[in-house]
C-alpha positions in Angstrom: -15.7 -26.9 15.9 -16.2 -25.5 12.4 -15.0 -21.9 12.1 -17.6 -19.2 11.6 -18.1 -18.4 7.9 -17.6 -14.8 6.8 -19.0 -13.0 3.7 -16.5 -11.4 1.4 -18.8 -8.3 1.3 -18.5 -8.0 5.0 -14.8 -8.5 4.8 -14.4 -5.7 2.3 -16.6 -3.3 4.2 -14.9 -4.1 7.6 -11.4 -3.5 6.2 -12.4 -0.3 4.5 -13.7 1.1 7.8 -10.5 0.0 9.6 -8.5 1.7 6.9 -10.5 4.9 7.3 -10.0 4.8 11.1 -6.2 4.3 10.8 -6.1 7.2 8.3 -8.0 9.4 10.8 -5.3 8.4 13.4 -2.6 9.7 11.0 -4.5 13.0 10.4 -5.0 13.4 14.2 -1.3 12.9 14.8 -0.5 15.6 12.2 -2.9 18.1 13.7 -1.6 17.4 17.2 2.0 17.8 16.1 1.4 21.1 14.2 -0.6 22.5 17.1 2.1 21.7 19.8 4.9 23.1 17.6 2.9 26.3 17.0 2.5 26.7 20.8 6.2 25.9 21.4 7.1 28.6 19.0 5.1 31.1 20.9 1.7 30.9 19.1 3.1 31.2 15.6 0.5 30.7 12.9 0.5 26.9 12.8 -1.1 26.9 9.3 2.1 28.3 7.9 4.0 25.2 9.0 1.2 23.0 7.5 1.2 24.8 4.2 4.9 24.4 3.8 4.6 20.7 4.6 1.7 20.3 2.1 3.5 22.1 -0.7 6.7 20.1 -0.3 4.9 16.7 0.2 2.5 17.1 -2.7 5.1 18.4 -5.1 7.3 15.4 -4.4 4.4 12.8 -4.7 2.3 14.3 -7.5 4.8 13.3 -10.2 5.1 9.8 -8.8 1.3 9.5 -8.5 0.5 10.5 -12.1 3.3 8.3 -13.4 2.9 5.5 -10.9 2.2 2.8 -13.6 5.3 3.8 -15.7 7.6 4.1 -12.7 6.5 0.7 -11.2 7.0 -1.1 -14.5 10.3 0.5 -15.3 11.7 -0.1 -11.7 11.3 -3.9 -12.1 12.3 -4.0 -15.8 9.0 -5.5 -16.9 8.1 -6.0 -20.5 4.8 -5.6 -22.3 3.0 -9.0 -22.6 2.0 -9.8 -26.2 -1.4 -11.5 -26.7 0.3 -14.1 -29.0 2.7 -15.3 -26.4 0.5 -15.0 -23.3 -3.0 -16.0 -24.5 -4.1 -17.5 -21.1 -2.9 -14.4 -19.3 -5.0 -12.1 -21.6 -8.1 -14.5 -21.4 -8.1 -14.6 -17.6 -7.8 -10.8 -17.2 -10.4 -10.2 -19.9 -12.8 -12.6 -18.1 -12.2 -10.8 -14.8 -12.7 -7.3 -16.2 -16.1 -8.5 -17.4 -16.9 -9.9 -13.9 -15.7 -6.7 -12.2 -16.8 -4.1 -14.7 -13.3 -2.7 -14.9 -11.6 -1.6 -18.1 -8.8 -3.8 -19.5 -5.4 -2.9 -17.9 -2.1 -3.0 -19.6 -0.5 -6.4 -19.1 3.2 -6.9 -18.4 5.6 -9.7 -17.5 8.5 -9.4 -15.1 11.6 -11.6 -15.4 11.7 -13.5 -12.1 11.4 -17.1 -10.9 9.4 -16.0 -7.9 5.6 -16.3 -7.8 4.5 -12.7 -7.7 2.4 -10.0 -9.3 1.4 -6.4 -8.7 -0.9 -3.7 -10.0 -0.3 0.0 -10.3 -1.9 3.1 -11.8 -3.8 6.1 -10.5 -7.2 4.8 -11.6 -8.8 1.9 -13.5 -8.3 3.8 -16.8 -4.6 4.0 -16.3 -4.0 0.6 -14.5 -1.3 -1.9 -15.3 -1.0 -5.5 -14.1 2.4 -7.3 -14.0 3.1 -10.9 -13.2 6.4 -12.7 -12.9 7.5 -15.5 -15.2 7.5 -17.7 -12.1 3.8 -17.1 -11.5 2.9 -18.0 -15.1 5.0 -21.1 -15.0 4.2 -22.4 -11.5 0.5 -21.6 -11.0 -2.4 -23.5 -12.6 -5.2 -21.6 -14.3 -7.4 -21.2 -11.2 -4.5 -20.1 -9.0 -3.3 -17.6 -11.6 -6.9 -16.3 -11.9 -7.0 -15.8 -8.1 -3.8 -13.8 -8.1 -5.0 -11.6 -11.1 -8.4 -11.1 -9.4 -6.5 -9.9 -6.2 -4.6 -7.4 -8.3 -7.8 -6.1 -10.0 -9.2 -5.8 -6.5 -6.5 -3.2 -5.8 -7.4 -1.4 -9.0 -11.2 -1.5 -8.2 -10.6 -0.1 -4.7 -8.4 2.8 -6.0 -5.7 1.6 -3.6 -3.0 3.5 -5.4 -4.9 6.8 -4.9 -5.7 5.9 -1.3 -2.2 4.9 -0.3 -0.8 8.1 -2.1 -3.1 10.2 0.2 -1.8 8.4 3.2 1.8 8.8 2.0 1.2 12.6 1.6 0.1 12.9 5.2 2.9 10.7 6.5 5.3 12.8 4.4 3.9 16.0 5.9 4.4 14.7 9.4 8.0 13.7 8.7 8.7 17.2 7.1 7.0 19.1 9.9 9.1 17.1 12.5 12.3 17.8 10.6 11.6 21.5 10.3 10.9 21.8 14.0 13.9 19.7 15.2 16.3 21.6 12.9 14.9 24.9 13.9 15.9 24.3 17.5 19.5 24.9 16.6 18.7 28.4 15.5 16.3 29.5 18.2 17.3 30.9 21.6 15.9 29.7 24.8 12.9 31.4 26.3 11.8 32.1 29.9 8.1 31.3 29.4 7.4 28.1 31.3 4.4 27.3 29.1 6.6 27.5 26.0 9.2 25.2 27.6 6.5 22.6 28.3 5.2 22.7 24.8 8.8 22.7 23.5 9.5 19.4 25.4 6.2 17.9 24.2 7.0 19.0 20.7 10.4 17.4 20.7 8.9 14.1 21.9 6.2 14.2 19.3 8.6 15.2 16.5 10.7 12.1 17.3 7.9 9.6 17.9 5.2 10.8 15.4 7.1 9.7 12.2 7.6 6.2 13.7 4.0 5.9 14.9 2.5 7.0 11.6 4.9 4.7 9.6 3.6 1.8 11.7 0.0 2.9 11.0 0.8 3.2 7.2 2.0 -0.4 7.2 -1.1 -1.4 9.0 -3.3 0.3 6.4 -1.3 -1.5 3.7 -2.1 -4.8 5.3 -5.8 -4.0 5.5 -5.8 -3.2 1.8 -4.3 -6.7 1.1 -7.1 -8.4 3.0 -9.7 -6.3 1.1 -8.0 -7.2 -2.2 -8.3 -10.9 -1.2 -12.0 -10.5 -0.5 -12.4 -8.7 -3.8 -10.8 -11.6 -5.6 -13.4 -13.9 -4.1 -16.1 -11.5 -5.2 -14.8 -11.5 -8.8 -14.2 -15.3 -9.1 -16.5 -16.8 -6.5 -13.7 -19.3 -6.1 -11.5 -18.7 -3.0 -9.7 -22.1 -3.6 -7.7 -20.7 -6.5 -6.2 -17.8 -4.5 -5.6 -20.2 -1.5 -3.7 -22.5 -3.8 -1.5 -19.7 -5.1 -0.7 -18.5 -1.5 0.3 -22.0 -0.5 2.6 -22.3 -3.4 4.2 -18.9 -2.5 4.7 -20.1 1.0 6.5 -23.2 -0.2 8.5 -21.3 -2.8 12.2 -21.3 -2.0 13.4 -18.9 -4.7 15.5 -16.1 -3.2 14.2 -12.5 -3.4 15.1 -10.6 -6.5 17.7 -8.0 -5.8 16.2 -5.5 -8.3 12.9 -5.3 -6.3 13.3 -2.1 -4.2 11.6 -1.5 -0.9 9.8 1.4 -2.5 8.0 -0.9 -4.9 7.6 -3.9 -2.5 4.2 -2.8 -1.1 2.7 -3.1 -4.6 3.4 -6.8 -4.9 1.0 -9.6 -4.3 3.4 -11.2 -1.8 6.2 -9.4 0.1 9.3 -10.0 -2.0 11.5 -9.6 1.0 10.0 -12.6 2.8 9.4 -11.0 6.2 11.9 -8.1 6.0 9.0 -5.7 5.8 5.4 -5.6 7.2 3.4 -4.1 4.4 1.7 -7.5 3.9 -0.1 -9.7 6.4 1.2 -13.2 6.9 0.3 -15.8 4.3 -1.1 -18.1 6.9 -3.5 -15.4 8.1 -4.6 -14.6 4.6 -5.3 -18.3 3.9 -7.2 -18.7 7.1 -9.5 -15.7 6.1 -10.0 -17.1 2.6 -10.9 -20.5 3.9 -13.8 -19.0 5.9 -15.3 -17.3 2.9 
């Protein structure tokens, strides 16, 4: 039986809604955690806790967000790609920017034998795209175009901004949990049974909430990968190119590069740790989705 065909527009819309729902889950966990802690502390103004968490989280992430392109490029030691040496690279991206209506991003090349790529930047006007030497050498023109279209899909969807917002909320939950757990060492016990109940619930939430929202964050990241795949089909109208690139990545036996940190790994086209993380869906599942478009 032939599999049911799916429209790339439906795929993009479906994954966006799933991402919004998961983001709502993170927000709901944050509200529940702050409320329970407030009750455990005897009705203390819970917004004070939230404000402290917001200030610390945003201060930490704001610099990273506004310099995300520079930080990502510097962290992998990528170099600016010259038009003279990388004519096809420039031609493919220029063609895709016309198809997508995006401004031309800065183009970089990373020294690595792996087939990989990533995009970064707070918005399309400050975006950069980086590919590995392995991708340029091992992929044919259509496959490379599919990979580049996928990266521009991330740029078009403002994924860096979106994932930064999620990271802020996840960071807030982690900070609130740490503030609460550490405060237990400096607070005396109380006789109010209601406070004791909320205290126990607060301790459980403070321990489990960061784990739960981290899993949700990884799930959101995977949904954004599916959306970027669908956007690549939208820009190229040719899913076969991206499918071919994914098959080559699956067959690639090059060992992961040591200089790729886990902090940068979610940006990449394919997980550079080959299964050590879960920010990316499985290649087989991505191929299966693309074959139905």
